[in-house]
N, C-alpha and C positions, 0 to 999 in steps of 0.2 A: 504494499500500499504505500502510497506516494504521500510524504510528508506535506501538510499544507502550509503555506506561506504564511508569516506570522507578522505582526507590525512591530511588538515590543517583546523583548527578550525575557525569559524567566530571571536573569540576571538583573537586568533592568528593575524588574517587580522587586527583587529583593533589595536594590541597593534604594529604592525610593519609597518604602513600606517599612512598617515595624518587623518584616521577615527577617529573620538571620540566615547567616550561610547552614545553620544546622538544620534547616527545614529541607527534606528532600524534595527536588525539584519535581518530580513524579506525582507529588502531590497536588500541584496546583498548575502544572503546564498545560493539561489538557483543557483547563477551563480558557485559555487564550482564544483560541478559535472561535469557541462557541460564543464567547464574548463579542468577538468580531462581530460574527453574525448576526447576535442578538442586538446589539446596541449600535456599532457604527454602519451595517449595512441599514438599517431602519433609517438612520440619519442623511445619508451620503445618496443611497439607492443603490439597485444592483450594478449598474453601470458605472458608475463613480467608483464605487468599491472594489469592483474587478480591476479597473484601470490600474488603480492604487497598487492592489497584490501582483497584478501581472508586470507592473515596473519593478516593483521590490524584486520580483525574482528575475526579470531581464537584466536590469540595470545595478541592481544593488541599491539599498535603502538610503544610501549616501550619496547617491546619483540621480535621485528624482529631480526632476525639473521643478519650477514654481508653475502654478500655485500648489502643485501636489506635494511637494516637500515643506511647505508649509503648514498645509492642513496635517500631515502625518505627525511632524515634530510639534508642532504648537498644539495640537488638540488631540489626535488620534492616540498617541503615545499616555498622554496623561489620563485620557479616559480608559484606556486600557489597565493602566498599571491600578488606577484606584476603584475600577469597578471587579477586575480579578482578584485583588486581595479582599474586597469586602465579600465576594463569592465564597471565595477559600474558608476566610473566618468562620461561614457559618456552620462548617463541619470540619473544622479541624482538628479537633479533638476525638475524631471517628476513625476508627481503622477498619477495614475491610480484607479479610484473609479467607483462606480455604475452610476456616474453623467457625468463619461467621462474621458478624459485625458487633465492634467492640468499643468502648468508649476507652481511650488510653489516659491513665493518669501514671506519672512517674512517682516512684516512691519517695522523693524529696520535693513534692509540689503539691498544690492546693488546687482545687476546682475554683475558675473564675465565674463569679456571680453572674447570670444569663442576662441581666440587665446590662450589664458591662459589655457583654460581648455583642449585645443589638445596639448599643449606643456607638462602637466601636463600627461596625455595620454600617450602621447610618451614616455615621460621619463620613465615612470613606465613599458611599454611594452619592452622598450629597455633593463631595469632591469632585465627581465622575461628572456630576448633572451641571456643575459651574463650568466644566471644559465643553461639556455637549451643548450647553446653551450657547456660549460663546463660538462653537464652531457653527452651531446654526445659524446665528447672526451674521457670522462672516459669510457665510453661504447664502444669506437672504441679501447680503449687499455686493457681494463677489461673484453670485453664480454664475452670472451671464457671461462670465469670463471662461467657464469651465463648461465645455457641450457634453460632457458625460452627464452634468447635474441637470441641465436644463433639458437635454434633448428626452423624448420617450425612452423608456426601458424596451430594450432590445426585444424581451418576450413578453407574452400577457402574464406568466407567472413571476415574471422579475418584480423587485419592490421600487416602489415609487419613493423618492425621497420624502421623510415624514419632515415636515417645516418647522413642529415644534414637539418636542418628546420629553417625555418623563420617566427616569430610571427610577424615582425615588418611589413611586406611587400614582395610583391614579388610573383610570382608564383611556384608551384611545380608541376613539369610535369613527372610523374612516367611512364617507358616504360619498358614492359617485352620483348621489341622486341629484339633478340640478333643479331647483325649485325657482319659478320666476319671482321675482320682487313685487309683482301684482297680482291681486285675484281677478281671474276671469268667471265667466259664469258658469262655469261647470262646477267651481268650489263652491257654490252658494247653495 
């Protein structure tokens, strides 16, 4: 199976969050492609998201051209660092192996209160939301310069960019229905 192109490395997540080098990368690395798909593709749209990943694959992340480089380094990386960390913290104390699912507690440690864990998750999701909101404002202001953002998505099943998203909470209800701004006789 081919590896999926990732925008942020596990090392970057370790360096920019409270994770330390003792945490096994395998415990959170699988979250990176998921968070890319669930968060970034929603805001960028499938065409722009795939363009960025293809350019990273072919050119390397440091050789991206503008405005893609700005989007990746100023917005996508901080979004992913914070959202992957928040997602990992939700189940960091759980280990799964052949014998089942376990809560891991080393001998010289203490269980952290669930409220503290949830506060940490909320804090890092809110940080990711700040960067996501900034990226959406940038794209609404400069998106006309990016053909993959403005053009229709190549396939019907592709994701159109969400202009305002919320990863902290709430519902997003997309409607394709166009309502007239006036009432006609059939409405009466």
